Structures are given as C-alpha cells and as structure tokens.
Residue, then its C-alpha position, 0 to 999 in steps of 0.5 A: m521547645k523553641n530549639f526543636k521547632r527551629i530544628v524542624g524548620i531548618f530540616l524542612s528548609l533543607l528538604i525543600a532546597v534539595s527538592v528544588i535542586v534535584i527536580p530541575t536537574t532531572a528535567s533538564a537532562v531531557s530536551t523538549t522535542k518540537k513536533t508540528a502537525l496539520i489539524y485532523n491528523t495523527l502523530n505517531l510517537t511510538f518507541e521501543k522499550a524493554e518488555s519489563d519497563t513501564y512508562e506513563t504519559e502526562v499532558t499539560g497545556n491542553s485545557k483547550g483540547y488542541i490534541s488527544v493522546d492515546a498511550n499504553n505499554e504493550g510488550q516491547w513497545y510503548w504505543l503513543s499516538v497523538k490526534t490533532l484536534k484544534a489549531t494551537t497559538a504562538d503562546s499556547k502549545p500543549e506538551i507531552s511528558v513521558y515518564k519511566v516508572d519504577g515502583s513509586n518513582k517516575t523519571l522523565y524519559k521524553k518530552y514533546q511540544i506539539t504545534v498544531n497548524p490550521v486547515k490549509k487550502i487545497k487546490f484541486a484540478n478541474q474535470k472534464f468528461n463526456k455525458n453518461v461516462t464514469k470517470k476516476i478523479i484523485l483528490k489531495m487529502p492531507y487529513d488522516n482523520k477526516d473525509y470529504k463532503f461536497k456541494y454541487s449540482k447533482k443534475i450535472a454529475k454524481i460523485n459516488t460515495g464509495y472511494f479508495r483512500e491512500t496516503n495523502q489522496i482519495t480516489y472517487t468515481v464521478k458520472g456525468l449526467k447532463k451537459g453543463s458545468t457545476t462548481v464542487k465545494v469541498y468540505l471536511t466532514g463533521t465541520k463547516t470548513k471549506v478546503g477548496s473547490f473544483k469545476i466539473t464540466v460534462g460535454n461531448y469531447k473528442a476521444t484521444v490516446k493518452k500515451k504515444t508510446l507503449t512497451l510490452a514484455y515477452n518471454s518465450h517460456m510463457k506462451n500466454s502473455l496475458y499472464l506475464q507481468g507487463g505482457s498485456i494492456n487494455i487499450g481502454t486504460i489509455i483512452k482520454n474522453f472516451h464516449s458512453g457505449a463506444t468500443y475501442t480497437v487497435k490494428a497493428k502494422n506488424k500483425k505477427l508481434i501481438s494478438s488482441r481480444i475485446i474486454k467488455k465494459d464491467k459494471y464494477n469497473p466503469v472507468i474503463p470502456t469496452a476495448a481491446e486488450i493486446y498481448s505480446k507474441k514475439t519481440g520487436k517494434t510496430t505501430l498501432t492505430v487506435y479506433e473508436k466506434k460509437a454506439k450508434a455509428k456505422k463506421k469506426t474512427k481513427i483517434g491516434t497511433i502508438k509506437l509499440t515496442v515488445k522487449k524480452a522479459k527475464d526468465s525470472v519474470v515468468y516465475e514472478s507472474n506464476r507466483g503472483l497467481d498463487n494466493d496462499g503459496i506452498f508453505y500455507e499449512l504445510f505439515i510434516s512429521p519426523g521421518e517424512s520428506f517433502d519434494l520442494k523442487n518438484v512443487v515449485v516447478k509444477r506451480y511456478l515454472n511449468l504451469s499448464w493453464t498459463k502455458s509456461s514451460f522450462k526444460e530442466s537444463e534452463y534453470k538451477f534449483t538449490v534449497t537451504s535450511n536454517h535448522p538442518e538438524i531438524i529439517s535437512t535438504d539435499e541436492d535434489g531439492v527434497c526436505h527431510c524432517l529429522a526430528l520433532d522440535n516446535e521451539g523454533v521456526h524451521e525455515v527453508t529457502y529456495t533459489i532458482t538461477f535461470a540460464d539467462g542470468s536472472k534469479v529468484s528466491d523465496s522461503g517458508s516454514f514447516d509445521i512439525w507435528p507428531v504423526e498421531d497429533r497432526p491436523d487432517 
C-alpha cells in the first residue's frame, strides 16, 4: 500500500512538473504588445481569421474597471474593441489575452497590455464675431466616447446643441446675442472634468475678405459653370466678421470673365450671409472688388479686393461634375435577361457628357468610349459600347468597366454590375 501511494505521489509530481514546463513555454511564445490610449476612447484590436477558427478573450488586472472589452467571432473576423474608462497607474495595467480555441484546448494567440492616459487639457481658440451673427466654430475633440458641455453667459451668446462631429474635432454654431464677452468653460459630458476654456466676444467688427487670391475652373463643354467642380464660389464663404442683414457683392474689372447671382442667407445654413455667387465664363485673370451693404445703409462700402484666376478644367472634370449629381448611378437595379442588350455608351453619354440641364456637350470626335466585362461569356461587350447578356448565371458578380478618354488627354473610368434574371421572374 505504501509503494502504491509512493508511485501515485511520483506520478502526480511528474504531472505537475510537466504542467509547469508546458504552460510557460506556450505563453512565452507570444510576446505582450503594449497599447496606449487616451481615456474615453476606443482601441480597435480586430484581426482577420479563418472562418472556421474560434477565439476567446480573457481580461486580467482590471478589477478597478480601467477598460471594457467587447469581442466576438464573426465570419473571417475576430472583433475586439476596447473602451478606455479609467486612467491606469504605473504598477496597475490591465492585460488582454486572446486564445485560439480548439475543442477543449486553448492556445494563447495574442496578448496586450493596456495603458490608459488621463484627461489632457485642450487649448481652444478665442472667438470674435458681430451681434446677431451665427458663426461656425471648430473645437478639438480627442475623446471618441464623450461630448462637450459648456458653462458660459447665455446673455452674450448661444452655442447650439446640434453639432457636426469628425475625427478629433467637433463643429458647433454660435450666435452672438449681446455685445460683451463671456468665458466658455468646456467639460466632458457625464463628468465634472474641465478640459479647457475659451472666450467669446460679441462686438462690432469690420468685415474683411479672408482670401486675397482665388482660382476658378472653366471648361467650354459645360456652358453653366455653376455645376462645374471648382467653377463657382459663394463670396459669403470668404467674408470674415460679416454683419447681420448685410449683403456682399462683387465687381469684376474684366466683366467678360465671370457672371454672378445673389444667394440669400439660408436659415438652415446661417453661417453664410446674403452674398454674390460668382461663376466662370472664360479663362483669364481679373481683379474683384468686394462690397458690403449693411441692412440700414444707403450705400455699399468696399471691404477688399481679390486677384482672380480662371483656369481651364480638364474635360474629365465635366464628366465628374455631372456624375456627382447622379446619386444612384446607372447600375442601380439594372436588371437584364439572357438575349437582351444594354446600350451602356448611350446612357453614359446622355447622363454624364451631354446633360441638358447642366448645358454640357461633347461631340463624338472629342472622346473615345470603351467597355470591358469581367465575365465576357455571360455579359459580352462590343466596340459600340453595348453590353449583351448571353447566359443566365447568378453565381458571380457580372461587372463591366467603361473608360472615357478625352481629346485633351484626360481619362475617367467607372464600373458596375448587372442583375441577371430569367425574363419570367424579373422584378418590375
């Protein structure tokens, strides 16, 4: 009996020894990746995997709630998202271990140590504008998972609650209500943490032109340059310190170079005053004089000059301008059945080259149109730009690509796919 206990004891000792040797060997094969992020942000640690593979995540050292982790297997991706909630200390940092799971076996695949930095102070620019004017202000915002709240005198100004958020910044609109100054204290929502401040001063400042030079585009194939990319500009967008109720106009030294029309202030876009929108008529250079006429003023006042250059736009810009007006595009719900044909060139030319309401026009000698198919045995193409459906096949994507090469050397390409259906089953 003693020998049996002794044998069992030796066996258990060997088993423990083997376990001690094996586990560290597996763990040591995966180095720890150190990640640092600002508090109230999200780290994306997602990685690609085989669809049949499964992974699991284990978080340690997170008893104080430094981070939250969301992870799941989905197709060929393991989605791993880490939100930073609390600043870590030098001796206390959470770790994330990702294991590859195979039945009852788990193998360490990745390992991360997360450092969460505390809130940092932000320097905001002071703002000055006129009474009853709405201005756009852009504030730095390095916190993905927080918004701003403000403390300031609402008698002086009003910061609108609606905003536009982009990477690392938020755009607000602010209206000046009364002459004077107020300090705006900026806090993170859901906290008492102040990240910075700036001053708003509402006064009576002289309107000026923010740009001294301008460049417009022109192409003779598009008679109405209002629709040409870069062919027009609203002068109101380059007026600094505009006044409420004022109108801003321009006078060109060379009147043959541009035309203009007045665009009234829009309540949905109040940061632009009533002003002239200018658009090109030919290439060349001229000087623009910009005038301001205040609401109760009898005369207009010169507030600046602009050196204007109108340059020739490539023919491809005409195509791109028209194409940009077509939200759905040609290939949206483009159904076709075996035996049918689709004149792609004709449609492209009508929509993107010779579009009547933008007054764009090209002669056939001024461009070359070609089209190719990725599955010519299903959708064939010919030299006239016509696509022919030869067979029924719903297994792949039947894409065609067209290219337009213009006489001026510019070129554009676009592609799309057909939905192939039997005639009797095709949607209306």
